[in-house]
PyMOL Python script that loads the backbone (N, CA, C, O; Angstrom):
from pymol import cmd

cmd.read_pdbstr("""\
ATOM      1  N   LEU A   1       0.833  -1.189   0.000  1.00  0.00           N
ATOM      2  CA  LEU A   1       0.000   0.000   0.000  1.00  0.00           C
ATOM      3  C   LEU A   1       0.871   1.244   0.000  1.00  0.00           C
ATOM      4  O   LEU A   1       1.905   1.303   0.665  1.00  0.00           O
ATOM      5  N   ARG A   2       0.446   2.201  -0.733  1.00  0.00           N
ATOM      6  CA  ARG A   2       1.092   3.508  -0.711  1.00  0.00           C
ATOM      7  C   ARG A   2      -0.010   4.513  -0.412  1.00  0.00           C
ATOM      8  O   ARG A   2      -0.921   4.716  -1.215  1.00  0.00           O
ATOM      9  N   GLU A   3       0.088   5.142   0.762  1.00  0.00           N
ATOM     10  CA  GLU A   3      -0.929   6.089   1.229  1.00  0.00           C
ATOM     11  C   GLU A   3      -2.314   5.450   1.219  1.00  0.00           C
ATOM     12  O   GLU A   3      -3.299   6.083   0.839  1.00  0.00           O
ATOM     13  N   GLY A   4      -2.375   4.186   1.642  1.00  0.00           N
ATOM     14  CA  GLY A   4      -3.636   3.473   1.733  1.00  0.00           C
ATOM     15  C   GLY A   4      -4.160   2.911   0.431  1.00  0.00           C
ATOM     16  O   GLY A   4      -5.225   2.294   0.410  1.00  0.00           O
ATOM     17  N   ILE A   5      -3.432   3.112  -0.661  1.00  0.00           N
ATOM     18  CA  ILE A   5      -3.871   2.645  -1.977  1.00  0.00           C
ATOM     19  C   ILE A   5      -2.988   1.471  -2.396  1.00  0.00           C
ATOM     20  O   ILE A   5      -1.763   1.578  -2.348  1.00  0.00           O
ATOM     21  N   PRO A   6      -3.597   0.339  -2.813  1.00  0.00           N
ATOM     22  CA  PRO A   6      -2.786  -0.800  -3.256  1.00  0.00           C
ATOM     23  C   PRO A   6      -1.882  -0.414  -4.433  1.00  0.00           C
ATOM     24  O   PRO A   6      -2.309   0.286  -5.351  1.00  0.00           O
ATOM     25  N   ILE A   7      -0.622  -0.883  -4.390  1.00  0.00           N
ATOM     26  CA  ILE A   7       0.319  -0.565  -5.472  1.00  0.00           C
ATOM     27  C   ILE A   7       0.291  -1.611  -6.574  1.00  0.00           C
ATOM     28  O   ILE A   7       0.878  -1.411  -7.638  1.00  0.00           O
ATOM     29  N   GLY A   8      -0.382  -2.714  -6.328  1.00  0.00           N
ATOM     30  CA  GLY A   8      -0.484  -3.766  -7.330  1.00  0.00           C
ATOM     31  C   GLY A   8      -1.549  -4.764  -6.943  1.00  0.00           C
ATOM     32  O   GLY A   8      -2.040  -4.764  -5.814  1.00  0.00           O
ATOM     33  N   GLU A   9      -1.896  -5.597  -7.871  1.00  0.00           N
ATOM     34  CA  GLU A   9      -2.881  -6.644  -7.637  1.00  0.00           C
ATOM     35  C   GLU A   9      -2.293  -7.674  -6.676  1.00  0.00           C
ATOM     36  O   GLU A   9      -1.112  -8.005  -6.781  1.00  0.00           O
ATOM     37  N   SER A  10      -3.089  -8.180  -5.750  1.00  0.00           N
ATOM     38  CA  SER A  10      -2.600  -9.166  -4.793  1.00  0.00           C
ATOM     39  C   SER A  10      -2.721 -10.571  -5.347  1.00  0.00           C
ATOM     40  O   SER A  10      -3.698 -10.917  -6.012  1.00  0.00           O
ATOM     41  N   GLY A  11      -1.700 -11.380  -5.058  1.00  0.00           N
ATOM     42  CA  GLY A  11      -1.737 -12.791  -5.420  1.00  0.00           C
ATOM     43  C   GLY A  11      -2.412 -13.581  -4.317  1.00  0.00           C
ATOM     44  O   GLY A  11      -2.937 -12.990  -3.373  1.00  0.00           O
ATOM     45  N   PRO A  12      -2.412 -14.914  -4.412  1.00  0.00           N
ATOM     46  CA  PRO A  12      -3.083 -15.754  -3.417  1.00  0.00           C
ATOM     47  C   PRO A  12      -2.525 -15.585  -2.009  1.00  0.00           C
ATOM     48  O   PRO A  12      -3.245 -15.793  -1.033  1.00  0.00           O
ATOM     49  N   SER A  13      -1.266 -15.215  -1.890  1.00  0.00           N
ATOM     50  CA  SER A  13      -0.662 -15.057  -0.569  1.00  0.00           C
ATOM     51  C   SER A  13      -0.969 -13.700   0.042  1.00  0.00           C
ATOM     52  O   SER A  13      -0.670 -13.460   1.212  1.00  0.00           O
ATOM     53  N   GLY A  14      -1.571 -12.805  -0.749  1.00  0.00           N
ATOM     54  CA  GLY A  14      -1.851 -11.456  -0.269  1.00  0.00           C
ATOM     55  C   GLY A  14      -0.757 -10.465  -0.603  1.00  0.00           C
ATOM     56  O   GLY A  14      -0.928  -9.262  -0.405  1.00  0.00           O
ATOM     57  N   LEU A  15       0.377 -10.957  -1.111  1.00  0.00           N
ATOM     58  CA  LEU A  15       1.465 -10.063  -1.499  1.00  0.00           C
ATOM     59  C   LEU A  15       1.141  -9.408  -2.836  1.00  0.00           C
ATOM     60  O   LEU A  15       0.600 -10.063  -3.726  1.00  0.00           O
ATOM     61  N   PRO A  16       1.465  -8.127  -2.990  1.00  0.00           N
ATOM     62  CA  PRO A  16       1.136  -7.453  -4.250  1.00  0.00           C
ATOM     63  C   PRO A  16       2.050  -7.885  -5.392  1.00  0.00           C
ATOM     64  O   PRO A  16       3.220  -8.209  -5.187  1.00  0.00           O
ATOM     65  N   THR A  17       1.494  -7.882  -6.586  1.00  0.00           N
ATOM     66  CA  THR A  17       2.239  -8.133  -7.812  1.00  0.00           C
ATOM     67  C   THR A  17       2.580  -6.779  -8.410  1.00  0.00           C
ATOM     68  O   THR A  17       1.691  -6.038  -8.829  1.00  0.00           O
ATOM     69  N   VAL A  18       3.876  -6.453  -8.451  1.00  0.00           N
ATOM     70  CA  VAL A  18       4.305  -5.114  -8.874  1.00  0.00           C
ATOM     71  C   VAL A  18       5.459  -5.231  -9.874  1.00  0.00           C
ATOM     72  O   VAL A  18       6.600  -4.920  -9.533  1.00  0.00           O
ATOM     73  N   PRO A  19       5.175  -5.676 -11.102  1.00  0.00           N
ATOM     74  CA  PRO A  19       6.252  -5.838 -12.074  1.00  0.00           C
ATOM     75  C   PRO A  19       6.953  -4.537 -12.418  1.00  0.00           C
ATOM     76  O   PRO A  19       8.146  -4.547 -12.721  1.00  0.00           O
ATOM     77  N   TRP A  20       6.243  -3.417 -12.379  1.00  0.00           N
ATOM     78  CA  TRP A  20       6.881  -2.134 -12.674  1.00  0.00           C
ATOM     79  C   TRP A  20       7.926  -1.789 -11.617  1.00  0.00           C
ATOM     80  O   TRP A  20       8.829  -0.994 -11.875  1.00  0.00           O
ATOM     81  N   GLY A  21       7.807  -2.380 -10.431  1.00  0.00           N
ATOM     82  CA  GLY A  21       8.802  -2.147  -9.385  1.00  0.00           C
ATOM     83  C   GLY A  21      10.145  -2.756  -9.746  1.00  0.00           C
ATOM     84  O   GLY A  21      11.190  -2.154  -9.498  1.00  0.00           O
ATOM     85  N   MET A  22      10.124  -3.959 -10.336  1.00  0.00           N
ATOM     86  CA  MET A  22      11.369  -4.581 -10.781  1.00  0.00           C
ATOM     87  C   MET A  22      12.007  -3.738 -11.878  1.00  0.00           C
ATOM     88  O   MET A  22      13.216  -3.505 -11.867  1.00  0.00           O
ATOM     89  N   GLN A  23      11.199  -3.287 -12.816  1.00  0.00           N
ATOM     90  CA  GLN A  23      11.716  -2.452 -13.899  1.00  0.00           C
ATOM     91  C   GLN A  23      12.321  -1.173 -13.342  1.00  0.00           C
ATOM     92  O   GLN A  23      13.398  -0.760 -13.774  1.00  0.00           O
ATOM     93  N   ALA A  24      11.650  -0.546 -12.398  1.00  0.00           N
ATOM     94  CA  ALA A  24      12.135   0.717 -11.834  1.00  0.00           C
ATOM     95  C   ALA A  24      13.476   0.542 -11.122  1.00  0.00           C
ATOM     96  O   ALA A  24      14.374   1.367 -11.285  1.00  0.00           O
ATOM     97  N   ILE A  25      13.618  -0.522 -10.337  1.00  0.00           N
ATOM     98  CA  ILE A  25      14.872  -0.705  -9.602  1.00  0.00           C
ATOM     99  C   ILE A  25      16.008  -1.060 -10.552  1.00  0.00           C
ATOM    100  O   ILE A  25      17.140  -0.625 -10.342  1.00  0.00           O
ATOM    101  N   LEU A  26      15.729  -1.842 -11.595  1.00  0.00           N
ATOM    102  CA  LEU A  26      16.774  -2.166 -12.570  1.00  0.00           C
ATOM    103  C   LEU A  26      17.205  -0.927 -13.351  1.00  0.00           C
ATOM    104  O   LEU A  26      18.393  -0.739 -13.612  1.00  0.00           O
ATOM    105  N   GLU A  27      16.251  -0.091 -13.723  1.00  0.00           N
ATOM    106  CA  GLU A  27      16.595   1.149 -14.422  1.00  0.00           C
ATOM    107  C   GLU A  27      17.365   2.097 -13.509  1.00  0.00           C
ATOM    108  O   GLU A  27      18.247   2.817 -13.975  1.00  0.00           O
ATOM    109  N   TYR A  28      17.045   2.109 -12.213  1.00  0.00           N
ATOM    110  CA  TYR A  28      17.774   2.932 -11.247  1.00  0.00           C
ATOM    111  C   TYR A  28      19.239   2.493 -11.185  1.00  0.00           C
ATOM    112  O   TYR A  28      20.146   3.322 -11.248  1.00  0.00           O
ATOM    113  N   PHE A  29      19.459   1.183 -11.062  1.00  0.00           N
ATOM    114  CA  PHE A  29      20.838   0.684 -11.027  1.00  0.00           C
ATOM    115  C   PHE A  29      21.572   1.004 -12.320  1.00  0.00           C
ATOM    116  O   PHE A  29      22.751   1.358 -12.298  1.00  0.00           O
ATOM    117  N   LYS A  30      20.878   0.880 -13.442  1.00  0.00           N
ATOM    118  CA  LYS A  30      21.486   1.182 -14.736  1.00  0.00           C
ATOM    119  C   LYS A  30      21.941   2.639 -14.788  1.00  0.00           C
ATOM    120  O   LYS A  30      23.060   2.922 -15.217  1.00  0.00           O
ATOM    121  N   GLN A  31      21.094   3.555 -14.361  1.00  0.00           N
ATOM    122  CA  GLN A  31      21.389   4.986 -14.447  1.00  0.00           C
ATOM    123  C   GLN A  31      22.391   5.459 -13.398  1.00  0.00           C
ATOM    124  O   GLN A  31      23.233   6.310 -13.685  1.00  0.00           O
ATOM    125  N   HIS A  32      22.308   4.912 -12.185  1.00  0.00           N
ATOM    126  CA  HIS A  32      23.134   5.423 -11.092  1.00  0.00           C
ATOM    127  C   HIS A  32      24.414   4.637 -10.835  1.00  0.00           C
ATOM    128  O   HIS A  32      25.316   5.135 -10.162  1.00  0.00           O
ATOM    129  N   TYR A  33      24.508   3.417 -11.360  1.00  0.00           N
ATOM    130  CA  TYR A  33      25.676   2.582 -11.082  1.00  0.00           C
ATOM    131  C   TYR A  33      26.336   2.044 -12.345  1.00  0.00           C
ATOM    132  O   TYR A  33      27.077   1.063 -12.286  1.00  0.00           O
ATOM    133  N   GLY A  34      26.076   2.672 -13.479  1.00  0.00           N
ATOM    134  CA  GLY A  34      26.778   2.303 -14.706  1.00  0.00           C
ATOM    135  C   GLY A  34      26.372   0.968 -15.301  1.00  0.00           C
ATOM    136  O   GLY A  34      27.193   0.293 -15.924  1.00  0.00           O
ATOM    137  N   ASN A  35      25.122   0.578 -15.120  1.00  0.00           N
ATOM    138  CA  ASN A  35      24.601  -0.644 -15.725  1.00  0.00           C
ATOM    139  C   ASN A  35      25.411  -1.889 -15.342  1.00  0.00           C
ATOM    140  O   ASN A  35      25.925  -2.587 -16.217  1.00  0.00           O
ATOM    141  N   PRO A  36      25.525  -2.170 -14.029  1.00  0.00           N
ATOM    142  CA  PRO A  36      26.321  -3.324 -13.604  1.00  0.00           C
ATOM    143  C   PRO A  36      25.611  -4.633 -13.943  1.00  0.00           C
ATOM    144  O   PRO A  36      24.390  -4.654 -14.099  1.00  0.00           O
ATOM    145  N   PRO A  37      26.367  -5.724 -14.056  1.00  0.00           N
ATOM    146  CA  PRO A  37      25.722  -7.025 -14.240  1.00  0.00           C
ATOM    147  C   PRO A  37      24.880  -7.348 -13.002  1.00  0.00           C
ATOM    148  O   PRO A  37      25.338  -7.164 -11.874  1.00  0.00           O
ATOM    149  N   ILE A  38      23.686  -7.815 -13.206  1.00  0.00           N
ATOM    150  CA  ILE A  38      22.792  -8.176 -12.103  1.00  0.00           C
ATOM    151  C   ILE A  38      22.255  -9.571 -12.386  1.00  0.00           C
ATOM    152  O   ILE A  38      21.831  -9.876 -13.500  1.00  0.00           O
ATOM    153  N   ILE A  39      22.281 -10.405 -11.363  1.00  0.00           N
ATOM    154  CA  ILE A  39      21.734 -11.749 -11.471  1.00  0.00           C
ATOM    155  C   ILE A  39      20.512 -11.830 -10.568  1.00  0.00           C
ATOM    156  O   ILE A  39      20.598 -11.564  -9.369  1.00  0.00           O
ATOM    157  N   ILE A  40      19.390 -12.195 -11.140  1.00  0.00           N
ATOM    158  CA  ILE A  40      18.162 -12.383 -10.370  1.00  0.00           C
ATOM    159  C   ILE A  40      18.012 -13.885 -10.165  1.00  0.00           C
ATOM    160  O   ILE A  40      17.766 -14.630 -11.113  1.00  0.00           O
ATOM    161  N   TYR A  41      18.161 -14.316  -8.924  1.00  0.00           N
ATOM    162  CA  TYR A  41      18.115 -15.745  -8.640  1.00  0.00           C
ATOM    163  C   TYR A  41      16.700 -16.276  -8.482  1.00  0.00           C
ATOM    164  O   TYR A  41      16.428 -17.439  -8.783  1.00  0.00           O
ATOM    165  N   GLU A  42      15.809 -15.431  -8.014  1.00  0.00           N
ATOM    166  CA  GLU A  42      14.454 -15.921  -7.807  1.00  0.00           C
ATOM    167  C   GLU A  42      13.473 -14.771  -7.849  1.00  0.00           C
ATOM    168  O   GLU A  42      13.763 -13.666  -7.391  1.00  0.00           O
ATOM    169  N   ASN A  43      12.329 -15.042  -8.396  1.00  0.00           N
ATOM    170  CA  ASN A  43      11.216 -14.105  -8.384  1.00  0.00           C
ATOM    171  C   ASN A  43       9.957 -14.955  -8.464  1.00  0.00           C
ATOM    172  O   ASN A  43       9.326 -15.065  -9.515  1.00  0.00           O
ATOM    173  N   GLY A  44       9.606 -15.548  -7.337  1.00  0.00           N
ATOM    174  CA  GLY A  44       8.546 -16.542  -7.327  1.00  0.00           C
ATOM    175  C   GLY A  44       7.159 -15.991  -7.082  1.00  0.00           C
ATOM    176  O   GLY A  44       6.977 -14.822  -6.744  1.00  0.00           O
ATOM    177  N   TYR A  45       6.208 -16.851  -7.261  1.00  0.00           N
ATOM    178  CA  TYR A  45       4.792 -16.551  -7.085  1.00  0.00           C
ATOM    179  C   TYR A  45       4.267 -17.493  -6.015  1.00  0.00           C
ATOM    180  O   TYR A  45       4.177 -18.701  -6.234  1.00  0.00           O
ATOM    181  N   ALA A  46       3.925 -16.950  -4.875  1.00  0.00           N
ATOM    182  CA  ALA A  46       3.450 -17.773  -3.767  1.00  0.00           C
ATOM    183  C   ALA A  46       2.052 -18.299  -4.059  1.00  0.00           C
ATOM    184  O   ALA A  46       1.179 -17.563  -4.520  1.00  0.00           O
ATOM    185  N   THR A  47       1.857 -19.567  -3.789  1.00  0.00           N
ATOM    186  CA  THR A  47       0.540 -20.176  -3.962  1.00  0.00           C
ATOM    187  C   THR A  47       0.085 -20.755  -2.633  1.00  0.00           C
ATOM    188  O   THR A  47       0.897 -21.005  -1.742  1.00  0.00           O
ATOM    189  N   VAL A  48      -1.194 -20.962  -2.508  1.00  0.00           N
ATOM    190  CA  VAL A  48      -1.761 -21.489  -1.276  1.00  0.00           C
ATOM    191  C   VAL A  48      -2.398 -22.845  -1.563  1.00  0.00           C
ATOM    192  O   VAL A  48      -3.245 -22.962  -2.449  1.00  0.00           O
ATOM    193  N   ASN A  49      -1.992 -23.863  -0.819  1.00  0.00           N
ATOM    194  CA  ASN A  49      -2.584 -25.206  -0.902  1.00  0.00           C
ATOM    195  C   ASN A  49      -2.601 -25.796  -2.310  1.00  0.00           C
ATOM    196  O   ASN A  49      -3.574 -26.442  -2.700  1.00  0.00           O
ATOM    197  N   ILE A  50      -1.544 -25.580  -3.064  1.00  0.00           N
ATOM    198  CA  ILE A  50      -1.506 -26.140  -4.425  1.00  0.00           C
ATOM    199  C   ILE A  50      -1.455 -27.672  -4.392  1.00  0.00           C
ATOM    200  O   ILE A  50      -1.843 -28.329  -5.358  1.00  0.00           O
ATOM    201  N   GLU A  51      -0.976 -28.234  -3.282  1.00  0.00           N
ATOM    202  CA  GLU A  51      -0.885 -29.695  -3.173  1.00  0.00           C
ATOM    203  C   GLU A  51      -2.260 -30.351  -3.227  1.00  0.00           C
ATOM    204  O   GLU A  51      -2.378 -31.509  -3.625  1.00  0.00           O
ATOM    205  N   SER A  52      -3.299 -29.619  -2.830  1.00  0.00           N
ATOM    206  CA  SER A  52      -4.644 -30.201  -2.795  1.00  0.00           C
ATOM    207  C   SER A  52      -5.357 -30.128  -4.145  1.00  0.00           C
ATOM    208  O   SER A  52      -6.436 -30.699  -4.300  1.00  0.00           O
ATOM    209  N   LEU A  53      -4.771 -29.437  -5.118  1.00  0.00           N
ATOM    210  CA  LEU A  53      -5.402 -29.316  -6.433  1.00  0.00           C
ATOM    211  C   LEU A  53      -5.164 -30.563  -7.275  1.00  0.00           C
ATOM    212  O   LEU A  53      -4.125 -31.209  -7.141  1.00  0.00           O
ATOM    213  N   PRO A  54      -6.112 -30.906  -8.138  1.00  0.00           N
ATOM    214  CA  PRO A  54      -5.841 -31.964  -9.121  1.00  0.00           C
ATOM    215  C   PRO A  54      -4.682 -31.526 -10.021  1.00  0.00           C
ATOM    216  O   PRO A  54      -4.494 -30.334 -10.264  1.00  0.00           O
ATOM    217  N   LEU A  55      -3.918 -32.486 -10.505  1.00  0.00           N
ATOM    218  CA  LEU A  55      -2.742 -32.182 -11.314  1.00  0.00           C
ATOM    219  C   LEU A  55      -3.086 -31.300 -12.509  1.00  0.00           C
ATOM    220  O   LEU A  55      -2.336 -30.378 -12.828  1.00  0.00           O
ATOM    221  N   SER A  56      -4.207 -31.569 -13.174  1.00  0.00           N
ATOM    222  CA  SER A  56      -4.577 -30.768 -14.353  1.00  0.00           C
ATOM    223  C   SER A  56      -4.794 -29.303 -13.982  1.00  0.00           C
ATOM    224  O   SER A  56      -4.432 -28.415 -14.753  1.00  0.00           O
ATOM    225  N   ASP A  57      -5.382 -29.039 -12.809  1.00  0.00           N
ATOM    226  CA  ASP A  57      -5.576 -27.656 -12.362  1.00  0.00           C
ATOM    227  C   ASP A  57      -4.253 -27.014 -11.963  1.00  0.00           C
ATOM    228  O   ASP A  57      -4.018 -25.839 -12.244  1.00  0.00           O
ATOM    229  N   ALA A  58      -3.391 -27.784 -11.308  1.00  0.00           N
ATOM    230  CA  ALA A  58      -2.094 -27.251 -10.890  1.00  0.00           C
ATOM    231  C   ALA A  58      -1.237 -26.892 -12.098  1.00  0.00           C
ATOM    232  O   ALA A  58      -0.482 -25.920 -12.055  1.00  0.00           O
ATOM    233  N   LEU A  59      -1.346 -27.665 -13.173  1.00  0.00           N
ATOM    234  CA  LEU A  59      -0.560 -27.389 -14.377  1.00  0.00           C
ATOM    235  C   LEU A  59      -1.148 -26.252 -15.207  1.00  0.00           C
ATOM    236  O   LEU A  59      -0.420 -25.591 -15.948  1.00  0.00           O
ATOM    237  N   ASN A  60      -2.447 -26.016 -15.096  1.00  0.00           N
ATOM    238  CA  ASN A  60      -3.112 -24.943 -15.834  1.00  0.00           C
ATOM    239  C   ASN A  60      -3.294 -23.747 -14.896  1.00  0.00           C
ATOM    240  O   ASN A  60      -4.419 -23.370 -14.569  1.00  0.00           O
ATOM    241  N   ASP A  61      -2.190 -23.165 -14.476  1.00  0.00           N
ATOM    242  CA  ASP A  61      -2.186 -22.099 -13.472  1.00  0.00           C
ATOM    243  C   ASP A  61      -2.040 -20.741 -14.163  1.00  0.00           C
ATOM    244  O   ASP A  61      -0.957 -20.157 -14.175  1.00  0.00           O
ATOM    245  N   GLN A  62      -3.128 -20.252 -14.730  1.00  0.00           N
ATOM    246  CA  GLN A  62      -3.084 -19.004 -15.500  1.00  0.00           C
ATOM    247  C   GLN A  62      -2.637 -17.799 -14.675  1.00  0.00           C
ATOM    248  O   GLN A  62      -1.901 -16.964 -15.200  1.00  0.00           O
ATOM    249  N   PRO A  63      -3.046 -17.663 -13.398  1.00  0.00           N
ATOM    250  CA  PRO A  63      -2.530 -16.523 -12.622  1.00  0.00           C
ATOM    251  C   PRO A  63      -1.001 -16.516 -12.521  1.00  0.00           C
ATOM    252  O   PRO A  63      -0.377 -15.456 -12.590  1.00  0.00           O
ATOM    253  N   LYS A  64      -0.400 -17.697 -12.358  1.00  0.00           N
ATOM    254  CA  LYS A  64       1.063 -17.771 -12.283  1.00  0.00           C
ATOM    255  C   LYS A  64       1.693 -17.430 -13.629  1.00  0.00           C
ATOM    256  O   LYS A  64       2.712 -16.742 -13.684  1.00  0.00           O
ATOM    257  N   VAL A  65       1.090 -17.909 -14.711  1.00  0.00           N
ATOM    258  CA  VAL A  65       1.579 -17.586 -16.053  1.00  0.00           C
ATOM    259  C   VAL A  65       1.511 -16.078 -16.278  1.00  0.00           C
ATOM    260  O   VAL A  65       2.457 -15.484 -16.794  1.00  0.00           O
ATOM    261  N   ASN A  66       0.398 -15.458 -15.894  1.00  0.00           N
ATOM    262  CA  ASN A  66       0.253 -14.001 -16.043  1.00  0.00           C
ATOM    263  C   ASN A  66       1.301 -13.256 -15.227  1.00  0.00           C
ATOM    264  O   ASN A  66       1.881 -12.275 -15.693  1.00  0.00           O
ATOM    265  N   TYR A  67       1.542 -13.730 -14.001  1.00  0.00           N
ATOM    266  CA  TYR A  67       2.546 -13.123 -13.120  1.00  0.00           C
ATOM    267  C   TYR A  67       3.930 -13.171 -13.779  1.00  0.00           C
ATOM    268  O   TYR A  67       4.608 -12.149 -13.886  1.00  0.00           O
ATOM    269  N   LEU A  68       4.336 -14.352 -14.215  1.00  0.00           N
ATOM    270  CA  LEU A  68       5.659 -14.493 -14.826  1.00  0.00           C
ATOM    271  C   LEU A  68       5.765 -13.676 -16.107  1.00  0.00           C
ATOM    272  O   LEU A  68       6.799 -13.059 -16.364  1.00  0.00           O
ATOM    273  N   HIS A  69       4.723 -13.666 -16.900  1.00  0.00           N
ATOM    274  CA  HIS A  69       4.716 -12.897 -18.145  1.00  0.00           C
ATOM    275  C   HIS A  69       4.893 -11.405 -17.867  1.00  0.00           C
ATOM    276  O   HIS A  69       5.673 -10.733 -18.543  1.00  0.00           O
ATOM    277  N   SER A  70       4.172 -10.889 -16.876  1.00  0.00           N
ATOM    278  CA  SER A  70       4.269  -9.453 -16.582  1.00  0.00           C
ATOM    279  C   SER A  70       5.655  -9.078 -16.059  1.00  0.00           C
ATOM    280  O   SER A  70       6.174  -8.014 -16.397  1.00  0.00           O
ATOM    281  N   TYR A  71       6.258  -9.939 -15.239  1.00  0.00           N
ATOM    282  CA  TYR A  71       7.596  -9.637 -14.732  1.00  0.00           C
ATOM    283  C   TYR A  71       8.645  -9.754 -15.831  1.00  0.00           C
ATOM    284  O   TYR A  71       9.580  -8.954 -15.879  1.00  0.00           O
ATOM    285  N   LEU A  72       8.503 -10.734 -16.708  1.00  0.00           N
ATOM    286  CA  LEU A  72       9.458 -10.858 -17.814  1.00  0.00           C
ATOM    287  C   LEU A  72       9.335  -9.689 -18.784  1.00  0.00           C
ATOM    288  O   LEU A  72      10.342  -9.229 -19.324  1.00  0.00           O
ATOM    289  N   GLU A  73       8.118  -9.202 -19.015  1.00  0.00           N
ATOM    290  CA  GLU A  73       7.945  -8.007 -19.854  1.00  0.00           C
ATOM    291  C   GLU A  73       8.644  -6.799 -19.234  1.00  0.00           C
ATOM    292  O   GLU A  73       9.313  -6.041 -19.937  1.00  0.00           O
ATOM    293  N   SER A  74       8.493  -6.617 -17.923  1.00  0.00           N
ATOM    294  CA  SER A  74       9.144  -5.495 -17.245  1.00  0.00           C
ATOM    295  C   SER A  74      10.656  -5.638 -17.264  1.00  0.00           C
ATOM    296  O   SER A  74      11.377  -4.654 -17.434  1.00  0.00           O
ATOM    297  N   LEU A  75      11.136  -6.860 -17.090  1.00  0.00           N
ATOM    298  CA  LEU A  75      12.570  -7.116 -17.153  1.00  0.00           C
ATOM    299  C   LEU A  75      13.106  -6.781 -18.539  1.00  0.00           C
ATOM    300  O   LEU A  75      14.150  -6.139 -18.662  1.00  0.00           O
ATOM    301  N   LEU A  76      12.412  -7.203 -19.567  1.00  0.00           N
ATOM    302  CA  LEU A  76      12.820  -6.906 -20.935  1.00  0.00           C
ATOM    303  C   LEU A  76      12.826  -5.399 -21.190  1.00  0.00           C
ATOM    304  O   LEU A  76      13.738  -4.891 -21.842  1.00  0.00           O
ATOM    305  N   SER A  77      11.837  -4.691 -20.695  1.00  0.00           N
ATOM    306  CA  SER A  77      11.788  -3.233 -20.867  1.00  0.00           C
ATOM    307  C   SER A  77      12.965  -2.545 -20.178  1.00  0.00           C
ATOM    308  O   SER A  77      13.467  -1.532 -20.664  1.00  0.00           O
ATOM    309  N   ALA A  78      13.400  -3.095 -19.049  1.00  0.00           N
ATOM    310  CA  ALA A  78      14.519  -2.498 -18.317  1.00  0.00           C
ATOM    311  C   ALA A  78      15.844  -2.723 -19.027  1.00  0.00           C
ATOM    312  O   ALA A  78      16.768  -1.922 -18.884  1.00  0.00           O
ATOM    313  N   ILE A  79      15.945  -3.802 -19.789  1.00  0.00           N
ATOM    314  CA  ILE A  79      17.177  -4.102 -20.514  1.00  0.00           C
ATOM    315  C   ILE A  79      17.263  -3.170 -21.688  1.00  0.00           C
ATOM    316  O   ILE A  79      18.223  -3.231 -22.456  1.00  0.00           O
TER     317      ILE A  79
END
""", "prot")
cmd.dss("prot")
cmd.show_as("cartoon", "prot")
cmd.util.cbc("prot")
cmd.orient("prot")
C-alpha cells in the first residue's frame, strides 16, 4: 500500500504483484551505477494449498503464467 492505496494486484498469498517495481529498480541501477551485471536468482509466485489441487488444475495455473509474463515483460523493458 502507498498512502492506503494498493500498489499492485494481490496474489493468493496477499502479497502485491508489482512488475513495474522490478523495472524501476533495474533502471535505477542502470542509471546510477553504470549498468552493472545483475543476477536475479528468484522471483517466485506464492501459492496457497496447491498440493490439494488436481494435477490438471495445478498445471493450468493461469494466474502464475500471467505473473511471470508481466515480470518478464518489465525485465525486458529495463534491458
